[in-house]
N, C-alpha and C positions, 0 to 999 in steps of 0.2 A: 490551628486545627486541633480538634478534640481528639484525644487518644482513641477514643471508641469509633470515630469515623473510619479508622482503618480496620475495625473489627465488628462490622455491622451484625455478623451473626450472634453477637452478645446481646443486642437489644431485642426485647420482646415488645413488638409494636402491634397496636390495633390497626386495622384498616388496610392490611396488606395480605394478599392471598396468592399462594404459589400455583403456577399452572405450567403446562407443557403442551406444545404441539410437536407431533413426531410422525415419522413414516411407518409406524407400527402396522402390522397386517391385521386389519380389522375383521378378517375371516377367522382369526385365531391360528393361522399357520405361521410359517417362518419366512415369508416373503415380505420382510420388513423394509420395503424399498418402494420408491416410484421409478417408473421407466419412461424416460422422455425421448420421443423421436425428434429428428432434426426439425426445428421450427417450433417445437412445443414450448409453451409457457405455463409454469405451475405455481399456484399460490401456495406457500408454505405455512404462512400465518396471516390471519385476518381478524383482528380483535378490535373491539370498540372500547371507548372510554379511556381513563388515565391508567398508567402503569409503566413498567420498565422491563425490557429484555436484559436478563442477567448472564446468560451463557448460550452459546450456539455451538453444536457439534455437527459436522458433516463428514461423510466419506462418500466418494463417487468414483465411478469407473466407466470407461468405454474402450472398445477396441480401436477407436480412432485416436491418432496422436493429437496432442495440444487440447485435449477436452477441457482442461483447467483454464484455458484461455478462450475457448469458444462458448463456454457456459457463462452467462452473466448473472450476477447477484444484484438485485435491486431492493431497496428499502424506501418506504414512504411513511411519513409521520403525519398524524393529525388531519388526514384527508387531502393531503397535498396532491397535486397532479404531476409534478416534476419529482423524480426520485432524489433523495438526499444521499443515498449510497448507489453508485453506479460503477461496478468494478468486476472484472473477470474473477471467477470464483477462487482460483488458486492464488491470485495476486492479493485478494482481500486478506487472506490468512497469513500473508507475510513474505512469500517467496514467489518470484516471477518465473519467466521463461517456460511456463507451462509444466513446471516440475515441482516435486516436493522433496523435502529432506527432514530428518529428525532434528528439531530444534525447539527451545522453549524460552520464551520471553514472559514478561509478566502478564500482558493481556492477550498475546496470541501464541499458540502451540501447535506444531505439527508433530504428532505422536506417532510411535511405532504402530503399524509396520512401515518403514521406509517413509515416515512423514505423512502416511495416508489418513490419520486421524486428525482432522482439521478442527481447531478449537478457538473460540474468541470470547474473552471475558470483559470486553469493554461494555459498560452499562448503556443502555439505549432507552432513555426515558421518553414518554409520550403523554399527552394530555387528552387526546381526542381520537384515539385509534392508531394502530400500526398495521402495516401490510409488508410481507416479504415475499419476493418472487424469485424464481430462478427460470431463465430462458436459455434453451440449448439451440444455439444458432447454426451449428454446423456439425456433420459427422454421424457416426452410427449411433444407435441407441445409447443413452446415458443412464446408468443406474445411479440412483441418489438415495442415500440413507441420511436421516437427519433427526436431531432432537434440538428443539428451541425451547429453553426454560424462560419463564417470565413471571412477573407479578402483576396482579391487578390492584390498583390503589383506590381508596375512597376519594382522595383528592390529591393532585399533584402538588409538590412544593413549588415555591416561586423560584424563578431564576435559573432553571435547568436548561442547558442548551440541548440541542438535538445533534445526535452524531451525523457527520457528513463524511464521505470518502469518494475521491475521484481518482481515476486512472488516466495516465497520459503515456504517450510514447512518441519519440522522434528517432527515425530510423532511415538513414543515419543522422547524427547531429552534423550541423554545418560547420565543419573545421576548415583549416586553411589548406591550400595546396602545398605539397611537399616536394621541392625540387630534389633531383637525384643526388645533389651534392650536399643537402642539408643533413647534418649529424643528428644522431638521436638526442644528445644533449640539448642542441639548439631547438630541436622540435618540442622538447619537453618543457624547457624553461624560458624560451624566447617570447618576445611580445609583451604588450602592456594592455590591460583592460581597466578602463575607469568608467564602466557602464555595465549594466546587466543586460544590454542588447545583445542578442545571440546567446545568452545563457539557456540552459535547459530549464523550462518552467515546470516546477513540481505542483504548485497550486496557486490559485488567487481566489479571494472571496470578498464579498461585500457584506457589512453588517457588524454585529458584536459578538465576539466569541473567543476561542483560544485554539491555536494549532497545537496538536499533541504528538505529531510524528509522522514518519513515512517509512516506506521501503523503497529502495532505489536498486534497479537492476541494470547491469551493463553487460552487453555482449561485445567484447573487445574485438575489433575488426581490423586493427593495424598489426603488421609484422615488422618489428624493428630491425635495424641493420646491424645490431650488435650493441652490447652495453645493456640498455634497459628498455623495456616496452611498457613501463608503468603507465596506467591509464588515468591516474588520479591528478592531483594538483588542482582540482577545481574548488574554488571558493564558493561556500554558500553565501547568499545574500537575501535578507529578510527585510521587506519594506512594510512599515506598519503605519496606517492612518495617514498616508500622504504626508508625512512629517515635514517634507521639504516643499510643500505647497505645489505639488504636481511635478517637481523636478525629481526624477528617480535617481538621485545621487547626493550624498552617499547614502547607502542603505542604512536602516536603523540598526541592524545587526549584521556584521560582516565577519565571515569566518576565514580560515587560514588554509583550507585544503580538504580534499575529499575524505581521506581517512581521518582527518581531525574532526570533521563534523560528525563522524560516526565513532568518535571517542577512542580511536586506535592510533597507531603511529608507525611511521616508517615503512610505508608500503607493505602491509601485511599480506601473506599468501597462505595462511592456514585458517581453517574454520575456527570461529570463536562465537560463542553465545552467552548472553547474560540477561538479566531481567529488563535492562533498558536499552541496550545496544548490541549489535553483533554483526559478524560476517558469516552468513549461513552458506554461501557458495563462494569460495575464494578464487575460482577459476583454475586453470591448468598451468602447465609449464609455460614460462614467459608471459604470465598474465593473460593467457588465451582463454577462450571459451566464455562460459557463463559465470557472472559475478553477481551476488545479491547481498545488500546491506539492509540493516533496519536500525532506526533511531527512534526511541519513545521519549516525548517531553511530558511524562506524566507528573514528575515533581517540579519541573520547570517549563510549565506551559507558556507558550508565546502568545500573550494577550493582544487582542485588537479591539478597537471600539468602532471604527468605520470600515476599515479595509485591511487586507493583508495580501502580500505577494511573496512567494517563496520560490527562489531559483538557485541554480548551482551551475558553475562553469563546467564544460565538458573538456577536461584538461586545462592546464594553465592557459589563461586568455582565450579560451574556447578554441584551441588549436586542433583538438582531436575530433575525428569523425567516427564515432562509435554508435551502437544501437542502444539507446537509453529508454528505459520505461520506468514507471513509479506508480505508487498508490500513496496519497496523502490523506490524513485523517484529522479531522478538527470537530469541535463543538461550536455551534452558534445558535442564536435566537433566530427563529424564522421571521420573515421570509428569506430564502437564500437566493443567490444568483444562479440560475440554471447552468448546468455544464453537460456536455454530451459525451460521446465516446466514439473512438474510431470503429468503422465497420470491421466485422469479423475477419475479413480477409486481411486487413491491415494490423491485426493483433497477433498473427501466427508468428512464433519465434523463427529466427533465420536458421538455416542448416548450412549455409555456404562458407562459414568460417569455423571449422570444428576446433575442439580443444587439441592443443599440441601435446605430443609425447615427448618427455625428456630424452635426450640422447643416451645411448647405452654406454 
């Protein structure tokens, strides 16, 4: 890699022109926003020819709860009819549960106030047009402010993948039955798993490209009997190009546990953020409530030539039944295998297992 590839602002290049689409008040006032009623869909960007989106900034608000989950972000490249990005707005910018928090990673930032400034710096190249839409599927009116910075190119370079992002949820995951006499330690560490059957699926794709990361959001639903109520110990498993001729074992890449995949250790319970990984929501007392992780593979992309499948256990040997959701990000050459998203009613965060308060 050339040193100047990291500092593209040093190069002076012909054939690139900077542009912006935004919600500025074209009447000259200060109502620099869009207002979307329930069911409205709005096109934020629709541009032809080759180019690249370089930065997206959003902030949005509604009096309805969970609007960050009920508003959908859709991105289409090169005239395609199936979106390459199909994710709830809040989750796309790195944190789930319909919430925000101040944090900064290299490509995604939730900035003050209280994480309401949503930023994405992932490059999004296109060769024959780009379209970005937001659809407000449920709730009171949504106010949306946005800037989308992009370049128009004379000609697209060869070999650039298109950004893809998908959202998934399993609520709850299919864990084991827990007899009354089963101790916490047995629940946490018992069992054997020599398959990814029953794992939580983060993403799967067909084609050629590279997986660059995910955020994983867990709402811990179990209350332990004493000792520990740690929700982790789930190994990540990545299967690349059907290396085993259709037999999904062993995975091409096999991890050692939930916090290990996210580059931390020993069941952390404090907030931590860094350029490539972090724990933005550590949960409450006794690992209760909302947990959110992120991991970026920007310097260690997971490359695939034909297919990829990324999954993670929900607890060791898939023994826990928690509410899991995730956003996966990857680049690939088109066409891509279409993916859908759960209906809006199935995306709403749970409220029946609140965060616990520590004893006084």
